[in-house]
N, C-alpha and C positions, 0 to 999 in steps of 0.2 A: 621410713625410719632411718635416722642417722645416729651413729654411735661415734663419740669423740674421745680420744685419749691424748692427754697432754704429756709432754716430757721436756726435760731440759732445765728444770729449776735447780736451785742449790743455794749455797752460802758463798757470798763473794764480798770483797771489800769495796768501799765506795770508789767510784771511778772505773770499776771493771765493767766487762760486758758479759752478757748471756744471750743465748739464742734459744727461745722456746719453740717447740714444734707441736702441732696438733694433727694427729693422724685420724682421718675420717673413714668410716665404712659407709656403704650405701651408694646407690647409683646416681643420686641426685646432687652430689657434692658440687659438681661443676656449675650447677644452676643456682647455687645458694650464696648469699652474702655470708661472710664469716666475720666473727668479731672476737676480740680479746677483752675480757673484763678482769678486774682484780678486787679483792676484798681484804682490807687490812683488819687487824684485830679491833673489835669494837666499832667498826665502821660499816657502812652499807657497801654493797657491791657496786662498782663504778665502771663506766665505759673507759677503755684504754685506746682501742683502735679497731677499725673495721675496714673491710675490703670487699668490693663488689664481686659479682660472680665471674666477671671477665678479668678481674684484677686491674682494671683501668682506673678505678676511682678508689681513693682511700680517705679515711677520716681519722683524726687523732684528738684525744683530749689535750687541752692546752698544757697540762702539766708534763706531757711527754713529747710534745712537738719538738722536732730537731734532735731528739735523742733516740726515739724508738722508730722502727720501720716494720710495717706489716707487709707480708708478701704471701703468695700462694703458688702452688704447683698443682694444677688440676690433673695432670697425668699421674702424679703420686698421691692425689687426694690428701694433700697436706697443706696446712697454713702455718706460717712462721711469724715469730715476733723477735726481731733483732733489737736488743736493748743495750744501748751504749751509755757511758757516763752515768752509771747507776748511782743513786743517792739513797740514804737510809729511808727516805719517804717512799721509795718504791717497794719496800718490804710488804709483801702481801701474798695471798694465794691467787694465782692467775688461772683464769678459766677461759676455755675456748667455747664458742657458741655459734650456732647456725640458725639462720632464719630464711625467709623467702628471698626473692630476687633483688629487692631494693635495699640500698645501704641505709642503716639506721643506727643511732646511738642509744636507743631506748632499750633498756634491759628487758622489759616486759614483752618486747616484740620478738625476742629470740625464743625459738621453740625447743632447741636441743642444746644440752650442756654437757661438758666433760666433768670429770671429778676434780680437776684442779691440780696444779703443781706449785709447790711453795718456793718462793724467792725471798731470801733474806740478805739484806745489804748491811754490812757492819761499817761503822764510822772509823 
């Protein structure tokens, strides 16, 4: 079992940066792929970024490439999402998720989810 708790959301102006963190409990964190998803009002939850269990492979949605960076610290059982150059379209609830060993951008392949942290970007 893996429990995930997100933090770091907030209200910022366009162009600002935020760093989200997801703290995980459970002994299997270091063997799991971790992902960040987001869900804007009235829209489906979508993949944002993922990182392999070793942290050597990452994947990003086209909409955030070059602006967001995912990283992890297995010693601290924490995964991060550094978000730079934020735009109003990034406004959403951001969720941390965990799955098995292999990197995937498929929402349905993730087994564990956090409660989410809200990010609002004003213009």
